[in-house]
C-alpha positions in Angstrom: -92.7 157.5 -254.0 -89.2 156.1 -253.9 -87.5 155.2 -257.1 -86.7 151.5 -256.6 -83.8 151.7 -259.1 -81.7 153.4 -256.4 -81.2 152.6 -252.7 -78.3 154.9 -251.8 -77.7 158.5 -252.6 -74.0 159.4 -252.2 -72.9 163.0 -251.8 -69.4 164.5 -252.2 -68.7 167.1 -249.5 -66.5 169.9 -250.7 -68.0 172.3 -253.2 -71.3 170.3 -253.3 -72.5 170.7 -249.7 -69.8 173.0 -248.4 -68.1 175.4 -250.8 -64.6 176.3 -249.6 -62.1 179.1 -250.2 -58.6 179.4 -248.9 -58.6 183.2 -249.1 -59.5 183.7 -245.4 -56.6 181.5 -244.3 -54.2 183.3 -246.8 -55.4 186.7 -245.5 -54.9 185.8 -241.9 -51.3 184.6 -242.6 -50.6 187.7 -244.7 -51.7 189.9 -241.8 -49.1 188.2 -239.6 -46.4 188.9 -242.1 -46.7 190.2 -245.6 -46.5 187.4 -248.1 -46.8 184.6 -245.6 -50.2 183.5 -246.8 -49.1 183.7 -250.4 -46.0 181.6 -249.6 -48.3 179.0 -247.9 -50.8 178.7 -250.8 -48.0 178.5 -253.4 -46.3 175.7 -251.6 -49.7 174.0 -251.0 -50.7 174.0 -254.6 -47.3 173.1 -256.1 -46.9 170.2 -253.6 -50.5 169.0 -253.7 -49.2 165.4 -253.5 -48.2 166.1 -249.9 -51.8 167.1 -249.1 -53.1 164.1 -251.0 -50.9 161.8 -248.9 -52.4 163.5 -245.8 -56.0 163.0 -247.1 -55.3 159.3 -247.8 -53.8 158.7 -244.4 -50.3 158.0 -245.7 -48.8 160.7 -243.5 -49.8 161.7 -240.0 -51.5 164.9 -239.0 -48.4 165.9 -237.0 -46.1 165.4 -240.0 -48.4 167.5 -242.2 -48.7 170.3 -239.7 -45.0 170.4 -239.0 -44.2 170.7 -242.7 -46.7 173.5 -243.0 -45.3 175.3 -240.0 -41.9 175.2 -241.7 -43.5 176.7 -244.8 -44.8 179.6 -242.7 -41.5 180.0 -240.9 -43.1 179.0 -237.5 -44.8 182.4 -237.3 -47.8 180.6 -235.7 -48.2 177.5 -233.6 -49.8 174.2 -234.6 -53.2 174.9 -233.1 -53.4 178.3 -234.8 -52.4 176.7 -238.1 -55.1 174.1 -237.8 -57.8 176.7 -237.2 -56.7 178.9 -240.1 -56.3 175.9 -242.4 -59.8 174.7 -241.6 -61.6 178.0 -241.5 -62.4 177.8 -245.3 -65.9 176.4 -245.5 -69.4 177.8 -246.0 -72.8 176.1 -246.4 -74.6 175.4 -249.7 -78.0 175.8 -248.0 -80.0 174.9 -251.2 -78.3 171.6 -251.6 -78.4 170.9 -247.9 -82.2 171.5 -247.9 -82.6 168.4 -250.2 -81.1 166.0 -247.5 -84.2 165.6 -245.3 -86.3 165.1 -248.3 -84.1 162.4 -249.8 -83.6 160.9 -246.3 -87.3 159.8 -246.3 -86.8 157.3 -249.1 -83.1 156.6 -249.4 -80.0 155.8 -247.4 -77.6 158.8 -247.6 -73.8 158.5 -247.6 -71.1 161.0 -247.6 -68.0 160.2 -249.7 -65.2 162.7 -249.3 -61.5 163.2 -249.9 -60.8 165.0 -246.7 -58.2 165.2 -243.9 -58.4 165.0 -240.2 -57.9 168.7 -239.6 -60.6 169.8 -242.0 -62.9 167.3 -240.4 -62.2 168.2 -236.8 -61.7 171.9 -237.1 -63.8 172.7 -240.2 -67.0 170.8 -241.0 -67.5 168.2 -238.2 -69.8 170.7 -236.4 -72.3 171.1 -239.1 -75.9 170.0 -238.3 -76.6 168.6 -241.7 -74.3 165.6 -241.1 -77.1 164.0 -239.0 -78.9 163.1 -242.2 -76.2 160.7 -243.4 -76.2 157.1 -242.5 -72.5 156.9 -242.8 -69.5 159.0 -243.6 -66.8 157.4 -245.9 -63.7 159.6 -245.5 -60.5 159.2 -247.4 -58.2 159.6 -244.4 -60.0 156.9 -242.6 -60.3 154.5 -245.5 -56.7 154.9 -246.7 -57.7 155.7 -250.2 -58.8 158.8 -252.2 -61.1 159.3 -255.1 -60.8 158.2 -257.9 -59.3 155.0 -256.5 -61.6 152.0 -256.6 -61.1 151.1 -253.0 -62.9 154.1 -251.6 -66.0 153.5 -253.8 -66.0 149.9 -252.8 -65.9 150.9 -249.2 -69.2 152.8 -249.7 -70.7 149.6 -251.1 -69.4 147.6 -248.2 -71.0 150.0 -245.7 -74.3 150.4 -247.6 -74.7 146.7 -248.3 -76.2 147.6 -251.7 -74.9 146.4 -255.2 -73.1 149.0 -257.4 -76.0 149.8 -259.5 -78.1 150.9 -256.5 -75.9 153.9 -255.9 -76.5 157.4 -257.2 -73.5 159.7 -256.8 -73.1 163.5 -256.9 -69.6 165.1 -257.2 -68.3 168.3 -258.6 -65.2 166.7 -260.1 -65.8 164.9 -263.5 -63.0 162.4 -263.0 -64.6 161.2 -259.7 -68.0 161.0 -261.4 -66.5 158.9 -264.2 -64.8 156.6 -261.8 -68.1 155.9 -260.1 -69.8 155.2 -263.4 -67.0 152.8 -264.4 -67.7 150.8 -261.3 -71.4 150.5 -262.1 -72.9 153.4 -260.2 -75.0 156.1 -261.7 -73.5 159.5 -261.1 -73.7 163.2 -262.2 -71.3 166.1 -262.0 -72.5 168.8 -259.7 -72.6 172.2 -261.3 -75.3 174.1 -259.3 -78.4 173.5 -257.3 -80.8 173.8 -260.3 -79.0 171.2 -262.4 -78.9 168.8 -259.5 -82.6 169.1 -259.0 -83.1 168.5 -262.7 -80.8 165.4 -262.5 -82.7 164.1 -259.5 -86.1 164.7 -261.2 -84.9 163.1 -264.4 -84.3 159.9 -262.4 -87.6 160.2 -260.4 -85.6 160.5 -257.2 -87.3 163.9 -256.7 -90.8 164.6 -257.8 
């Protein structure tokens, strides 16, 4: 039986449904030239605002890629970089297994800080996306979590009031932002805790 308190279950993507690790990309670059992958990840982490601007749609895919190619001394071409950069994801099968169960009683939405390369070359192929009624993606909305605009976009798409949304994200700051806007939300730690959180709210039996 559906818990009438909620109408929409909203999932974060990275580290909830799809864990990610840049090690494969770093290793591939290091194989091309010693230290190249290390140089890339050090720049990426110390200039995270640049990636965040890409995620929020403030800079174009071409501008982002061209900058990254500079960082790796143009040892690879743009297409190869995109494939390396996006080949970082794996599947959290336990959490994914909950989607068809929840789909029976709730509208499902995906809310993700993500960029166009990760989408097109990384996770867009995954079958589990079919369970979602809509994908709310930062680079398409023009805002990133924890900015209010991206949460309000979910409400606009769902058509439900704030309090009808239950949100799952691995980052506490993003969970708190949702709660401050009137949603219920929990921080994702692992599958068992998520199941417990869902049962506590009678979302799962």
